[in-house]
N, C-alpha and C positions, 0 to 999 in steps of 0.2 A: 434511367433509374430501373433497377431490377424489380420486375413485377412479382417475383417469387417471395419477396420479403413478407413476413407475417408479423402482426402486432401481437405482443405478449406482455403480460404483467410479469416483471422480473424484480428481483431484490438485489440491490447493489451493496456490496460490502467493502468496496475500495477505500472508503473513508470511515471505516468502522470506529477508529479511535477518536475521531472528531465529530462526525455527524451521526454515527450509529449506522443503522441499515436503512437505505432509501428504497421505497417501493415506487417504481415508475412503469409507465407503458413504453415499451421499447420495440424497435424493429429488429427482427431476427431473420437472417438469410440462411437457408439450408446449405448454400454453397460455402458459407463461412460460419459453421455451426458454433464456434467458440467465441463469437463476437456479437455484441448487440450495440445498437445506436439509439440515442434518444435526445430530445431537445426539451429542456425545461423552459418555461416562460421567461423571457428576458436573458436567456443564456445562449451560448454557442452549442452546436451539435456536440454531443459527448459520445465517446466510444469506450466500451469496457470489454475486456478480454479475459478468457480463462476463468480463474477462480475468483474474479472480482464481481461476478454476477451469478445468480442462482434462480431456478424456476420456482422454488418453494421457499416460504419463510423458514421452514425447518432446516433446509439445507444452508440457508444464510446464517441462521443462528449457530449451527454446528461449525461452520467456517470461522465465524467470529470467535467462538470458544477455542478453536485451534490457534488462531492468531493471538489471542490473549495469553494462552499458555506459553507460546513461543516468546512473546514480549516479556512476560514475567521471568522466564528463564534467562533471557538476555540481560534484563535489568538486575537480576540477582547476581549474575556473573560480574557485571560492572561494579555493583555495590561491594562485592567481596574484594575486588581489586582496590577500591577506594579505602575500604577498611584496613587492608594490608598496608596501605601507605600512611595511615593515620599515626602521627607521633614519630615518624621516621624522617630523616633528611631526604630531600628530593634531589635527584641528579641534576647538576648544572651543566649545560652545554654552551659552547661558544658558537654562535650562529655566524654563518658565512654565506655570501651570495653564491649560489650554485652556478657553475659554468664560468666563473670569473676567478682564475687562479690568484690574481694579485689583490683581490678584495676591494677593487676599485669600482 
C-alpha cells in the first residue's frame, strides 16, 4: 500500500441526480491526483475520478449546477423533438435480422 496517501474530506458529485452531493473521507494519492478512493460501511471500495469529486462544497455545488444546466438543455432538445412529432404520422419501418440476407 502506498504510504503517501492522505485522508481528505471530499465531496462526491457522481450521483448528483439521484443522491445529491455526498461528503466522505477519502484517500488521495499525490501520484494519482485526479482520483480518490473511499469505503462506506457495508460497501465495496469506491473510486472517483476527475470532475466526480471536489475538495470544497462550493466546488461541488458549482459542478452540480453545470450538470443541471446541461441536463436541462438536453431534455429541452428532446422535448422539442417530441413536440414536433405530436399529431403527425410516424415513419413505419420493416425490421430485418441484420447479417442474414434471407431473413431466416
